[in-house]
C-alpha positions as CSV (number, residue, x, y, z in Angstrom):
1,M,5.5,144.1,250.6
2,D,2.6,142.4,251.5
3,I,-0.4,142.9,249.2
4,K,-2.6,144.3,252.2
5,K,0.0,146.7,253.1
6,L,0.4,147.7,250.0
7,Q,-3.1,148.5,248.7
8,A,-3.6,150.4,252.1
9,L,-0.9,152.4,251.2
10,V,-2.3,153.3,248.0
11,I,-6.1,154.0,249.1
12,D,-4.7,156.3,251.7
13,A,-2.1,158.4,249.1
14,L,-5.3,158.4,246.7
15,E,-7.6,160.0,249.2
16,D,-4.9,162.6,250.3
17,V,-5.0,164.2,246.9
18,K,-9.1,163.7,246.8
19,A,-9.2,161.2,244.1
20,Q,-12.6,160.4,243.0
21,D,-14.4,157.1,242.8
22,I,-11.5,155.0,243.7
23,K,-12.3,151.2,242.9
24,L,-10.2,148.7,244.4
25,F,-10.6,144.7,242.4
26,D,-9.1,141.7,243.7
27,T,-7.3,140.0,240.1
28,V,-5.4,136.7,241.7
29,H,-8.3,134.6,239.8
30,M,-8.1,136.5,236.5
31,T,-4.0,137.0,235.8
32,S,-1.0,135.9,237.2
33,L,0.9,139.4,236.3
34,F,-1.1,141.6,239.5
35,D,-2.8,140.6,242.3
36,R,-5.0,143.8,242.8
37,L,-6.0,146.8,240.2
38,V,-7.4,150.1,241.6
39,V,-8.9,152.7,239.0
40,A,-9.5,156.2,240.5
41,S,-10.3,159.7,238.9
42,G,-8.9,162.9,238.9
43,T,-10.8,165.9,237.8
44,S,-7.7,167.7,235.6
45,N,-4.3,166.9,234.3
46,R,-2.7,168.5,237.2
47,Q,-4.6,166.4,239.8
48,T,-4.1,163.2,237.8
49,K,-0.3,163.8,238.2
50,A,-0.7,164.9,241.9
51,L,-2.4,161.5,242.6
52,A,-0.1,159.3,240.8
53,A,3.3,161.3,242.7
54,S,1.2,160.8,245.9
55,V,1.3,156.9,245.5
56,R,4.5,156.8,244.6
57,D,6.0,159.0,247.6
58,K,3.9,157.0,249.8
59,V,5.1,153.3,248.5
60,K,8.7,154.5,248.0
61,S,8.7,155.6,251.7
62,N,7.3,152.4,253.3
63,G,9.9,150.4,251.5
64,G,8.0,149.3,248.5
65,D,9.1,149.5,244.8
66,I,7.9,151.4,241.9
67,V,8.3,149.5,238.5
68,S,7.0,152.4,236.1
69,I,4.9,155.0,235.7
70,E,3.5,155.9,232.4
71,G,1.2,159.0,231.0
72,E,2.6,161.6,233.1
73,G,3.3,163.8,230.3
74,T,-0.3,164.1,229.1
75,G,-2.1,163.6,232.2
76,E,-5.0,162.0,231.0
77,W,-4.4,158.6,232.1
78,V,-1.6,157.8,234.6
79,L,-0.5,154.1,235.3
80,V,1.7,153.5,238.1
81,D,3.0,149.8,238.4
82,L,3.9,148.3,241.8
83,G,4.7,145.0,240.5
84,D,2.0,143.3,242.5
85,M,-0.6,146.1,242.0
86,I,-1.4,148.2,239.0
87,V,-3.1,151.8,239.7
88,H,-5.0,153.5,236.7
89,I,-5.8,157.2,237.3
90,M,-8.0,158.6,234.6
91,Q,-9.9,161.6,233.9
92,P,-13.6,160.7,233.7
93,A,-13.9,161.0,230.3
94,I,-11.3,158.5,229.4
95,R,-12.5,156.3,232.0
96,A,-16.0,156.2,231.1
97,Y,-14.7,155.2,227.4
98,Y,-12.2,152.4,228.3
99,R,-14.1,150.9,231.2
100,L,-11.6,149.2,233.0
101,E,-14.3,148.1,235.8
102,E,-15.8,146.0,233.4
103,I,-12.8,144.1,232.4
104,W,-11.3,143.7,235.7
105,G,-14.1,144.2,237.9
106,D,-15.4,140.7,238.7
107,K,-14.3,140.9,242.3
108,E,-14.3,144.1,244.2
109,V,-12.5,144.8,247.3
110,S,-14.2,147.0,249.9
111,L,-11.8,150.3,250.4
112,S,-12.8,150.5,254.6
113,V,-11.6,146.7,254.5
114,A,-8.5,147.2,252.4
115,K,-7.5,150.6,254.4
116,R,-7.8,148.3,257.5
117,G,-5.5,145.7,255.9
118,E,-7.9,143.1,256.4
119,K,-9.7,140.3,254.1
120,A,-13.0,141.0,252.5
121,P,-16.0,140.5,254.5
122,A,-17.2,137.5,252.2
123,A,-14.0,135.8,252.9
124,K,-15.0,135.9,256.7
125,K,-18.0,134.0,256.4
126,T,-17.8,130.8,258.1
127,T,-18.4,127.8,255.8
128,R,-18.5,124.2,256.6
129,T,-15.5,122.6,254.9
130,T,-14.8,119.5,253.6
131,A,-13.0,118.4,256.5
132,K,-15.6,119.5,259.1
133,V,-18.3,117.9,257.2
134,E,-16.5,114.4,257.2
135,A,-15.7,114.7,260.9
136,E,-19.4,115.7,261.7
137,E,-20.3,112.8,259.4
138,K,-17.8,110.2,260.8
139,P,-19.9,109.3,264.1
140,A,-23.3,108.7,261.8
141,R,-21.1,106.6,260.0
142,K,-19.6,104.6,262.8
143,T,-23.3,104.2,264.1
144,V,-24.4,102.8,260.8
145,A,-21.5,100.7,260.7
146,K,-22.2,99.1,264.1
147,T,-26.0,98.7,263.4
148,A,-24.9,97.0,260.1
149,A,-22.5,94.8,262.1
150,K,-25.1,93.8,264.5
151,K,-27.7,92.7,262.1
152,A,-25.0,90.4,260.3
153,P,-25.0,87.7,262.8
154,A,-28.9,87.4,263.2
155,K,-28.6,87.0,259.4
156,K,-26.3,84.5,259.7
157,A,-28.1,82.7,262.4
158,V,-31.3,82.9,259.8
159,A,-29.0,81.3,257.3
160,K,-27.6,78.4,259.5
161,K,-31.5,77.7,260.5
162,A,-32.6,77.3,256.8
163,T,-29.3,75.1,256.4
164,A,-29.9,72.7,259.0
165,K,-33.6,72.4,258.5
166,A,-32.6,71.7,254.6
167,P,-30.8,68.3,255.1
168,A,-34.1,67.0,257.4
169,K,-36.2,67.6,254.3
170,S,-34.0,66.2,251.5
171,P,-33.6,62.5,252.9
172,A,-37.1,62.3,252.9
173,K,-37.5,63.7,249.3
174,T,-34.6,61.4,248.2
175,A,-36.5,58.5,249.7
176,A,-39.6,59.2,248.2
177,K,-38.1,59.9,244.7
178,S,-36.2,56.6,245.0
179,V,-39.2,54.7,245.9
180,V,-41.5,56.1,243.0
181,K,-38.6,55.3,240.6
182,S,-37.9,52.1,242.0
183,A,-41.6,51.1,241.7
184,A,-41.7,52.5,238.0
185,K,-38.9,50.5,237.0
186,P,-40.5,46.9,237.7
187,A,-43.7,48.1,236.3
188,G,-41.8,49.0,232.8
189,K,-40.0,46.0,232.9
190,T,-42.7,43.8,233.4
191,A,-45.0,45.1,230.8
192,A,-41.8,45.0,228.5
193,K,-41.5,41.2,229.3
194,K,-45.3,40.9,228.7
195,T,-45.1,42.4,225.3
196,A,-42.3,40.3,224.5
197,T,-44.1,37.0,225.4
198,K,-47.1,37.8,223.7
199,T,-45.3,38.3,220.5
200,P,-44.5,34.8,219.4
201,A,-48.0,33.6,220.2
202,K,-49.6,36.3,217.7
203,K,-46.9,35.3,215.0
204,A,-47.7,31.3,215.9
205,A,-51.5,32.4,215.3
206,R,-51.0,33.7,212.0
207,K,-49.4,31.0,210.8
208,S,-51.9,28.5,211.5
209,S,-54.6,30.7,209.9
210,N,-52.7,30.5,206.7
């Protein structure tokens, strides 16, 4: 049986016998054993047993399965196992002592919503999914890409201009460097030759003096 239909049947069955403080919790995110958990109070042993019987009969008459019923002997705490749903029917003192709501009550489901077999209001809130966000951002991304594509040729043109200017400058620089090198080399060689020529004259002068 569909869980929405099952929880609606259980709430109706409990309300038919005047159960007190009915609480319904979604436990899908907490355990794989069952999807829903109900906690309700009965003021006496007789009422807790009557509440359990009401749940059993209502679910059975609508084609649902009853896995087991425990605790009918004393009536202080009756557990009805419906497979995908667990129903705890407890007397107030027992309920206050065990505090099942603190263990399983992380995600409470509204009873009015459960009776209609609808999703919780929180689930109805419209939130932008990742797909929607991406769909909305795609045009902006395309625009950025187009802008970048338009700017790229301009950058290439600037690079080409810089490349074109570079060869014009480089021959002049090369010529200037060659002139300086060529001018420096003869001067160096001439000085070396002069030094070599003067050296024998100095040696001869020294010998004559001696």
